[in-house]
Structure formats: structure tokens, C-alpha cells
N, C-alpha and C positions, 0 to 999 in steps of 0.2 A: 062540321070539322073532323070528324071521323079520326080522332088521333089514336085511338086504340088500334085501328086497321093500320095506321102509319107505324106503330110500333111493332106490329106482326110483319110488316113488310121490311123493316129494318132487321129484325132477325133473319129473314129470308135472304138480305143482302149478304150479311155476315156469313151464314152457311154456305152460300154459294161461292162467296168469295174464297172461302178456304178449302172448297171441294176441289180435287184434282179433276173431276169430270167436266169443268168448264172448258170448252175447246174453241179455239179461233174460229173454226167453220160455223159456230152456233150464231156467230154476229153479235155476241154478247161480250162487252170489255168491261173487266174488272179493274178497279184501282185501289190502291192503299198506300199511306203515307203519313207524314208528321211534319209539323214546324216547330222548332223550339226558338222562342222569342225572348229577348230582355224585357219587354214591356208588352201588354197586350192593348193596343191602341186600335179602335174600331170607329170609322167615320169621324175621326178628330176628337173621341172621346176616351179618357183612361179607364180601362176596365179591370185593371189588375197589373201585377208585378210579373216577373219572369214566369213563362208558362209553356207547357206542352200541349200542342193543338193536333191531334190526330184526326185522320179523315179515311173514309173507306166508301165505296160507291160502285154502282152498276150502270151502264148506259147501253142503249140499244136503238140504233136508227134515229138518233137525235133525243131519245127519251132517257132521263137520268135520274136516279133516286140515289141520294148521298146522305151519310152521317158525318158530323163534324162536332169536335168538342174541345174544351179549353179547360185546363186544370193547373193552377198555380203549383210552381215548385219551390218557392222560397217562403211563401206566406200562406199557412194553413187556412187563414181567414178569407182568402181570395175566394170570389164566387166561382163556382163551377158551372159550366155551360154545356148543353147538349142539343144540337140543332139537327133538324131533318129537312131536307129539301127536295122537292120534285119539280123537276123543270124540263122544258123541250126547247130545242135549238134547232134552227134550219137556215142555211146559209149565214148571214150576219144577225138574223133575228133571234131573240131569245125571251122566254117568259117562264116564270116559276112561282111557286109558293114555298114559304119557310115556315116551320114551327121552331121558335126559339124557346128554350126552356132554361131558367136559371134556378140553382138550388136555393137561392136567397135573393130577393130583389124588392125595391119599393113598390108597393102595388098603389097606383095612382088614384085609385078611388077609397081604399080602405087603409092605407097607410102600410108600414114596414111589416113584412111577413117573416117570422121567425124561423118557422118549420116548413119549407116549401115542399109539397109533395107534387111528384110527377102526375099522377093520375087523379089530378084536382083540377077540375076545368070549370068551376063556377065563374060567373062574370065578375064577381067582387072579391075573389080570393085566389085566382090562379096567377102563376109567374111564367106561363106559357104566354107567348105574344106570337101572333100569326101575320105575316107580312106577304104581300103580292109584289112581284117586281116585272119588269118589261124593259126590253132595251134593244140596242142595235149596235154593232161592230161594223164601222166602216173602214176598218183596216187602219187608216191613219189616226182614227180616234173612235171612242165608243161612248155611247150615252146611255144612261141607265136612270130609270126611277122606282122608287121603293115606297109601299103604303102599307101602314099597319091596317088591318081590316076587323080584327076580332081579338079577344084575350086582354092581357095586361098593357093596355095602351097608354099614352100620355092623355092629358085633358086640356081643353081650352079655357079661355078666359071665364067662361060660365060654369066651369067644372063637368062639361059634357065630354064624350070621346074626340079626341082631335083628329082622329085618322092621320097619325103622324107620318108625314112624308120626307123623303129625302132623295135629291137627285145629284149625280155627278158626271164629270166629263173626264175621260182619260185619253192620255195620248202616249203611246209607246215609241221609242227611238233608241237607236244604238249610238254609243259615244264611247272612245277610248277602251275599247274591248269589253264594255260591260253593257247588258240591257237595262234600259232606263223606262220609268214610267211616270208620267206628271199627271196628277189628279187635283181637280177641283171639285168640292161637294158642298151642297147648300141646302138649308130647311128652307122651304117654300113660305111656311106660315107658321102662326105661333103654336107651340107645343112644349110641354115641360119635359117630353121623352127625350129631346136632344139638348141637355144642358139648359134647360129652361130657356129655349128661345122665345123671344117675345113677338116675332114676326119674321120676315125674310131674314135669314143670317148664314153667312159664309161660316161653316164650321169645320171645313177640311181641306187644307192645301198641303198635298204630300208629293215628295219627290222621293223615288224609290230606284235603287241600282242593284242588280242581281249579276254575278259572276260566279262560274263554275270552278271550284278549287280542285285541281287534279290530284288524285289520291293514287291511282294507278292507270296503266294505259287503257283500261277499260272502263274506270269508274271515277267520277268526280263528283264533288259535294257542293251543291248551290248555296252560296253565301248571299245574304242580302242586308242592305242596310237602308233605312227610310228616315226622312226628316219630316215631320208633321207640324204644321201649325193650325190652331183654331183661333181665328180672329174674333169669333164670338166670345169666347171664354177667356182669351187673352192667354192661351197656354201654348206651349211648343214641347215637342218629343222627339228623341232620337232612339231608334229601334235598331237593333242588329238581330239577325237570327239565321237558321240553318234549316234546309228542306231536307228530309229523309225520305227516300223513295226508291224502291227497287227498279 
């Protein structure tokens, strides 16, 4: 899994992003930004209250390395998250691997972890989860599949690794001066990683609208709102947020 090397690569990302020596002619593109959200909803699951979610990344000829995080801003007890993603995209096809880390989480093999350490990778004591993803964007809709392959994964009915998976279909469209996206996501088989799904379960039905709020003639602030329903858990959420990006 080479997570130590991934951490080193993250440091390189930060240093290069902040360095004025990165030039357009190098072919390397850097990005930095953050979302501020009223609630952290992920694939139909409630992962926390209001949060700030920064991101930084580098990309070169379809290959990209990015870091993403989430920190609660209203509840000190909210879980903090730090993710690293290595991905490749060409035309509409994309594939990637993500290392999710949480400062506290339920370990599905050994129980609740009180003091999660980043550099702890044991199979029965880590809060890292490793996920592979593959998908294709057809323009009018995109299809994505995600599977956990190592780390703190959910378990099946026999207590073995479930290789927890999730897939979704998204369709963007424009309506009444807003950019919209409709998403339907489901868990294909039993795992307790996704709200204790006992088999095939639709866990995410989301409608999201985004619109730029004009601040000056040259700057607008993207405002978004989304309504999410989770038929599996019988929950529904309404989230509003802002995207901050130079």
C-alpha cells in the first residue's frame, strides 16, 4: 500500500503548489480550494455537522494527485478526515485509488478505536480505508464504481472482509440559470460499511443545484444546495454550501 510514500508525495504537492516556480509551460496544473458545508453527507450517509473541506492537488497529462480533508466547525467531537487520491483520466474514462483516513472510526473487526493514529496500518487496528474506483463520463451521464480492497473495511454476514462496494449514476443538466446534477447511488451487496446494508440497497438519491453569486465584475462565489434521500436508512438531508477557489 506504500502509504508512507503517499504522505511524502503529499508534501511534494503542497510545496510545489506554493512555489512560484511552477509555470504553465511545464504542463503541470495546480489547484487549491475549499468547500464550506452546513452538513457533511457522503453517499447518502451522515458523517458530521457543518464543516470546512479543503483540497489541494497537482495534475499532469491526465495523472493527478490530490489531498482532501474535512473538519467540523460547530462540533469538536466531529470526525476529522484526511484523504489522498491518485487518479488517471483520458477522454471520458477515469480510474483511481483513494486512501481514506479518519481520526476516529468504528473498526469493523475489533470495535471502536479511541485514539486513531495516522501511521498505524495493522489489518485489525487501522482507520485507513483503501478504495479503488473506475468510471466513465458519457457527457449526458456518468457511471462510477467504487470498491474497498484493504484497511478498515466492513464485514459480511460471516464476519469476513466484505470488499464493500458502491456505484452511482449521475446526470448534469441546466435549468433556470442553475447548474444541476441528479445522482442515484446503491450498494450492490451486504456490508456494514454503508449503514449496515443487508443486500442490494439504494442509499443515495441526490439533486444538487449550483449557481455563481456575483461579488464583483471579475469574481463570483459558487453557492450550492442539495437534497439527499437515503431509502435504505429512511433518512433525508438538506445541505447548503459555498466553494472557495482562486
